[in-house]
N, C-alpha and C positions, 0 to 999 in steps of 0.2 A: 756754546754750543749747547745745544736742545738735544735732549734724548729722543732717540731714536721714536716714533709716534708705536704704541703699543695696540693690536688687534683687542678686539673687542669679543666678548661670548656673552651667549644668552643663556640665565638660567628662569627657567620657567614652569609652573604647574598648579597643583590642586594645595588648600590647605582642606583636611576633612575631622570632620569627629570619630570618637571610636566605632560607633556605628555609619559609616560612609556618609553623612550628612556634608552639604559644603558649608563653610564656615565662611561666610564672607563677613567682614573687618578685619581678620586675622591678619597681623603686622609682621613682614617678614623682611629681617632682616639678616646684611652679610655683612661684618667686619672682615680686616685684612689683619696679620699678624699682628699687628701691632695696638689691635681692637680697637679701631677708629673706622666709624660708619662709615661703608666704601656704598653704598645702596640700600634704597627700604623702597616697599613698594606695600599696599594696604590690596586683602585678596575682596575679589569682587562679589556680586552675586549669587554668580554661582561657584565660589573660593578659588576664582582664576589669580594667579597674579605672575609677573613676568618681570627680569632684572636684567639689568647689562653689569657688565664687571670686565675686569680686562683678563686677555688667554694666562700671562704668565707669573700670575699671583697666586697664593694657599690663601684660602678664606674659609671661614664657621659660618653657618646660614642657619640663625635662629627663628621660628617661628609661632608664633605666639596671637591669642585670641584675648583680649584684655577683660573681656565678661562684663556683665550689666550691672556689678558690683564688686569689689577688691578681690572676694574670696572666691569668684570664678573662675578666675583667669588660668588658661590650661595651655599647656607645650605641647610643640613636638620636640621628640627629641633632637637636638642640636648635630649638626649635620658639618662635617669636614670637609672642604671642595680643592683637592688638588687642581696643580694648574693644569690646563689645558683647552684646547679650542673646540673641542664637541661640546651643543647645543645638550645641558640638562634638561630633562622631562623628570620634576619630584612630584610623588603624591606624599605631603609630610602630614599624615596623624597626629592630632593634639592628644594625647597618651597621659601625658605627665602633669597632677595640678599644679598652678603657679604658674610664672612669669621666670622664663630660663633669662633671659632676657636683664630682666633686672637683677635677679638674683646674681647672674653674672659680674655687674658695677657691685653691689654690695660686697659679696664675696674679695674683692680685688679692694676694696676700701678695707675691709677688716684686716688682710695683709698686710697693710702700710700700716698701721695704728702701731 
């Protein structure tokens, strides 16, 4: 028997720099509780992104601008998203140096060693 079909929820918003400038090419990634990537989008020229996820699942969202060179990367503070059906509209500010998504993977690898 197949499980019931789950409802979907829209997460959309804009990725901007500290001074409010849109950040095209920023990568917005959504992870489930098992750290699996379940959705990913690239911000357009106006910094806009849109994703769909299931309503009854908790997620963590990362927004990263990879930069033009490795040292240029910047991240928004990761956001925990609780289950729910309301559409989310987010403004994600790239205020932290580095790539929070890659650093999450590196931390996980170092704790397993």
